[in-house]
N, C-alpha and C positions, 0 to 999 in steps of 0.2 A: 566251352568254346576253346579251340587251341589256337592261340596266338602265333605260335610257331608255325604251324601248318598254313595260317593266312598269309603271313609274311613270306614264307617260302614259296607258297603258290604263285603270289602276286610277282615276286621278283624272277622266278623262273619263268613264268608265262610271257613277261615282258622282255627279259634279257635274252632268254633262249628257247623259244618256243618248240623247237624240234626236241630237244632234250626233256622239256617240261611234258611233251606228249608222250614220249616214252615212259617217263616217271608215272603219268596218270595211267597209261595203258597196264603198266606192271603191277601198279598197286591195287588197281581195281577197287577202289573205295565205293561203297554205296552211295546212292544220291542223297540219303538223308545225311550222311556225314558232310558232303560238299555242302549241301543246303545249309546246314548249321554252323559250319566252320569257315566258309567262304562267301556264300551267296548272301545270307542274312546280316553279317557284319559289314559286307560292303554297301548294301542298300541302306542299313542304318547308318553308316557314315555319310551317306549322299543325303539322307532325310535331314540328319543333324545340320549338315551344310545348307540345305534348303531353308531349314528353320532359323539359323543364325544369320544366313545372308539376308533373308526378309526381315529378321527383327533389327539386324544392325546397320544395314547399309541400303536397302531397297525402299521399304515402306514405313520410314520414320513416322509418317503421320497417322498410321492406321492402328488399330489396336493390335495388342499382342496376340489375341484369337487369330488373326490373319497369319501371322508367322507359324502358330501351332498347325493351323490347318494346311500351311503349304507343306510343312514337314510330313504331315500324315499324307498328304496327296502324293507326294513324291515316293514315300514308302510302299503305297498301294499301287502306284504306276509301274515301279519296277518289279513288283512282286507278280502282277498280272503280265508284264511284257515279256519277262524272262520265261515264265512257267508256260504262258499261252504260246509263245514262239516255239519252245521246246516241243509242246504237244502237236502243234501245226507242222513243224517240220518232220517229225514222225510220220504224219500222213503224207506230206509231200514227198518224202523219200520213198514211200511205198508207190506213189504215182510214177516215181522216176526209176522204179524197180532196184531200189537200194534198200538192203535188209537193215533197218535201223530200229530199236526200240526206244523207249521214253528214256530210259537212264542214259544211253549213249547220245542221245538228242540233247538232253540236259546238260551233259558234260560239256558238248561241242558248243552249245550256245552260251553256257555259264562262263566258260574259260575264254571264250571269244569276247564276251562282254566286258572282260575285266578293264581294258583300256577305257572303253565308254564310261563305265561307272566312275573310274578315277577321275576322268576329265570332267564328268558331271559334279563330282564332289568340289572340284575346285571352281568350276563356273557357276555353280548354285551359291557357293560362298560370296565369291567376288563376281559380280554380274559383267564387269568390265573385262574379264578374261574369258568371254565367251568364245574368243577365237581359239582358244586351246582345245576345243571340241573336235577340231580338225583331226587331232592326233588319234580320236576314236577309230579312225579308218584302220589303223594298225590291227584292229580286231578281225578284219578281212584277211590279213595275211595268217593271223593265228588260227582262224577257222580253216583256211587252205592247208596249213600244215597238219591240222587236227585231222581233217578228213582223210589226207594222206596217211598218216599214221594209225588212226583207229578203224578206217574201213578198206584201205587198199584199193581204193577206186582209179578207174582210169581218168585221164585229164579231162575228157569232156564231160563224165558224170560228175567230177568234183566240181567243175565250173557251174553246171545245172543246180547242183546242190548249194553252191555257194550263193548264187543269184537269187534262188527260191528262198534261202535263208534270210538274205539281206532285205528282200521284198516284204516278206512276212514280218520281219522285225520292225521295219519302218512303218508298214501299215498298222500293225498292232501298237507301236509306240503313238503314232499322231492319232489314231482314233481313240485309243484309251486315255490320251492326254486331253483330247477334246472333249471327251465324255466327262472325265474328272473335273475338268476346268468348270465346265457348267455346273455339275453337282455342287462341287465346293463353293463355287461363287454364290449359288443360291443359298447354300448353308450359311455362309457368312453373313449374308444379308438378313436371314432370319435371325441369326443370334444378335446382330446389332439394332434390329428393329424392334 
């Protein structure tokens, strides 16, 4: 894992998305590299935040097992949501007559999710900072600039792709979260029973 790439990617995509998308487009790194050096470290940070927040601040009366399960749940949640959204956006782009493969879709979704994942890391650790999640909407601007740089789309197609991606992301997030809550709640009660 390259920490330099992780820090540089996060800093550039947050501070100057236009320049970051130019860099992403010119470097043309494979998805496996981005997955291992950006995506996995970010979701591991969020999972550790969920574990620590649950352990230290939220559920002090529950077993430590609950905190471990919370960390695992959020790891699985973001793995499924980001990869699932990338896959479904590839299919939605085809319906919108936009030429996009999974690699490009993953890059757009992953880099656009960076503000969301950073906000989640803070709000999962300190539950009282849940209001910080509003800053995750900056990812919409990152997605907008990314579609402009990576795909050269007309404004109306960019808007349709942005709306489709946002709806897919939100639906997959809420459905996966609901499902994992049910599974992990039952698992927790099986462990303590």
